[in-house]
C-alpha positions in Angstrom: 17.1 54.8 -5.4 15.9 55.8 -2.0 13.2 58.1 -3.3 10.7 58.9 -0.4 7.2 60.0 -1.2 3.7 60.3 0.2 1.2 57.7 -0.9 -2.5 57.0 -0.7 -3.1 53.3 -0.1 -6.3 51.2 -0.3 -6.6 47.8 1.4 -9.9 46.0 0.9 -9.1 43.5 3.7 -8.7 46.1 6.4 -11.5 46.8 8.9 -14.3 49.1 7.7 -13.4 52.7 8.2 -9.6 51.9 8.0 -9.3 50.7 4.4 -7.8 54.0 3.0 -4.6 55.3 4.5 -2.1 58.0 3.8 1.4 56.6 4.1 5.0 57.0 3.4 6.8 55.1 0.7 10.4 54.6 -0.3 11.8 53.2 -3.5 14.7 50.9 -2.8 15.9 50.4 -6.3 14.4 50.3 -9.8 14.8 51.3 -13.4 13.2 54.2 -15.3 13.3 54.8 -19.0 13.4 58.6 -18.8 13.8 59.3 -22.5 11.2 56.8 -23.8 8.3 58.2 -25.9 6.2 57.6 -22.7 8.6 57.6 -19.8 8.0 54.5 -17.6 9.7 52.9 -14.7 9.4 50.0 -12.2 10.7 50.0 -8.6 10.8 47.8 -5.5 9.2 49.7 -2.7 8.3 49.6 1.0 5.2 51.5 2.2 4.4 52.5 5.8 0.7 53.0 6.7 -0.9 52.8 10.1 -3.6 50.2 9.8 -5.4 49.0 13.0 -5.4 45.3 12.1 -2.6 45.0 9.4 1.2 45.1 9.3 2.4 48.7 9.3 5.0 48.0 6.6 4.3 46.4 3.3 6.7 45.6 0.4 5.9 45.5 -3.3 6.3 46.9 -6.7 5.6 50.4 -8.1 5.0 51.4 -11.7 5.8 55.0 -12.6 4.3 56.7 -15.6 5.6 59.9 -17.2 8.1 60.4 -14.4 5.4 61.9 -12.1 2.5 59.5 -11.3 2.9 56.1 -9.8 0.6 53.1 -9.0 1.6 50.0 -7.1 0.9 47.0 -5.0 2.2 46.0 -1.6 2.1 42.7 0.4 1.2 43.1 4.0 1.5 39.4 5.0 -2.2 38.5 5.3 -3.5 41.0 2.8 -2.5 43.2 -0.2 -2.8 46.9 -0.7 -2.9 49.1 -3.8 -1.5 52.6 -3.8 -1.2 55.8 -5.9 1.1 58.8 -5.6 1.9 61.9 -7.5 5.2 63.7 -7.5 4.0 67.3 -7.3 7.6 68.7 -7.3 8.3 66.9 -10.6 5.0 68.2 -12.1 6.0 71.7 -11.2 9.6 71.3 -12.2 8.7 70.1 -15.7 6.3 73.1 -16.3 8.9 75.6 -15.0 11.6 74.1 -17.3 9.3 74.3 -20.3 8.5 77.9 -19.6 12.2 78.7 -19.3 12.8 77.0 -22.6 10.0 78.9 -24.2 11.4 82.2 -22.9 14.8 81.4 -24.4 13.5 80.5 -27.9 9.8 81.2 -28.5 10.0 80.6 -32.2 11.1 77.0 -31.7 7.7 76.2 -30.2 5.8 77.9 -33.0 7.8 76.4 -35.9 7.7 72.9 -34.3 
């Protein structure tokens, strides 16, 4: 809930030279299956991106994979946009956590 992030959005219907935008997204609410074999989640989002000829704010859905990468779709009234985002802090956090676990018990990783 209320998870802000940077996004990269593509809108095919925008004017040429303005179809790709960096924007700011926020997840309003959603569900995430953290402990699933492949962690997956879905959220309702709003994305702000400064298009010259489109609404600045779009609303839509986001699919999160492995708790770190997301893809989604937003409606901007007269057009739709697709976006992607990576949670770089989560990617770093997971690796740091695994390293700390390895340091605590290196034989666990060798024996399986």
